[in-house]
C-alpha positions as CSV (number, residue, x, y, z in Angstrom):
1,S,6.8,6.8,26.8
2,L,5.9,9.1,23.9
3,D,8.8,11.0,22.4
4,I,7.6,14.0,20.3
5,V,10.3,15.9,18.5
6,D,10.8,18.6,15.9
7,F,13.8,19.2,13.6
8,H,16.3,22.1,13.7
9,N,16.5,22.1,9.9
10,R,13.5,20.6,8.1
11,N,15.3,21.0,4.8
12,L,17.3,17.9,5.7
13,L,14.1,15.7,5.4
14,R,13.9,14.0,2.0
15,P,10.6,12.5,0.9
16,L,10.3,8.8,0.3
17,A,7.3,6.9,-1.0
18,G,3.9,7.9,0.4
19,S,4.1,10.0,3.6
20,K,7.5,8.7,4.7
21,F,10.6,10.9,5.0
22,V,14.3,10.2,5.7
23,L,16.6,12.5,7.6
24,E,19.8,13.2,5.9
25,A,22.0,14.5,8.7
26,A,25.5,13.7,9.8
27,D,24.3,13.3,13.4
28,P,20.5,12.5,13.4
29,V,20.1,12.8,17.2
30,A,21.5,16.3,17.2
31,A,19.0,17.2,14.4
32,F,16.1,16.8,16.8
33,K,14.8,19.5,19.1
34,Q,11.9,20.0,21.5
35,P,8.9,21.3,19.7
36,D,8.0,25.0,20.3
37,H,4.3,24.2,20.9
38,L,3.2,20.8,22.1
39,E,-0.4,19.5,22.6
40,V,-1.4,15.9,23.0
41,A,-5.2,15.3,23.0
42,Q,-6.6,12.0,24.3
43,G,-9.7,10.3,23.0
44,Y,-9.4,11.7,19.4
45,L,-9.5,9.5,16.3
46,E,-7.4,10.3,13.3
47,G,-9.3,10.5,10.1
48,S,-8.5,8.3,7.1
49,N,-6.6,9.7,4.3
50,A,-8.2,7.4,1.8
51,N,-11.1,8.4,-0.5
52,P,-13.8,5.7,-0.1
53,I,-15.3,6.2,-3.5
54,S,-12.0,5.9,-5.4
55,E,-11.0,2.9,-3.3
56,M,-14.4,1.2,-4.1
57,V,-13.7,1.8,-7.8
58,V,-10.2,0.2,-7.5
59,L,-11.8,-2.7,-5.6
60,L,-14.4,-3.3,-8.3
61,D,-11.8,-3.0,-11.1
62,S,-9.6,-5.6,-9.3
63,F,-12.6,-7.9,-8.8
64,R,-13.5,-7.7,-12.5
65,N,-9.9,-8.4,-13.5
66,F,-9.9,-11.4,-11.2
67,E,-13.1,-12.7,-12.7
68,A,-11.7,-12.3,-16.3
69,N,-8.5,-14.1,-15.4
70,S,-10.4,-16.8,-13.7
71,R,-12.5,-17.4,-16.9
72,V,-9.3,-17.5,-19.0
73,A,-7.7,-20.1,-16.6
74,R,-10.9,-22.1,-16.7
75,A,-10.9,-22.0,-20.5
76,F,-7.3,-23.2,-20.7
77,D,-8.1,-26.0,-18.2
78,D,-11.1,-27.1,-20.3
79,S,-9.0,-27.0,-23.4
80,A,-6.3,-29.1,-21.8
81,A,-8.9,-31.6,-20.6
82,R,-10.4,-32.0,-24.1
83,T,-6.9,-32.4,-25.6
84,I,-6.0,-35.1,-23.1
85,D,-9.3,-36.8,-23.7
86,L,-8.8,-36.8,-27.5
87,V,-5.2,-38.2,-27.2
88,L,-6.4,-41.0,-24.9
89,R,-9.2,-42.0,-27.3
90,N,-6.7,-42.2,-30.2
91,V,-4.2,-44.4,-28.3
């Protein structure tokens, strides 16, 4: 069953992160009411709220950061291997 409700006083809704809200009411169930106008349409798809271009930029930036960190880790690994090799030669 699909329960669609509205609020008697929307000023009791406090925004959280993103598009989430919390209801600050003494009796949350009593704060709900039946909506004045209700329409449910089947077969519709909700559009994305993400911008594909900006998300691609973020993805490329993350990939470049990953590559740079990978090169640094490889350099430290090579340095440690050379140090161990030098120590073992001098033993």
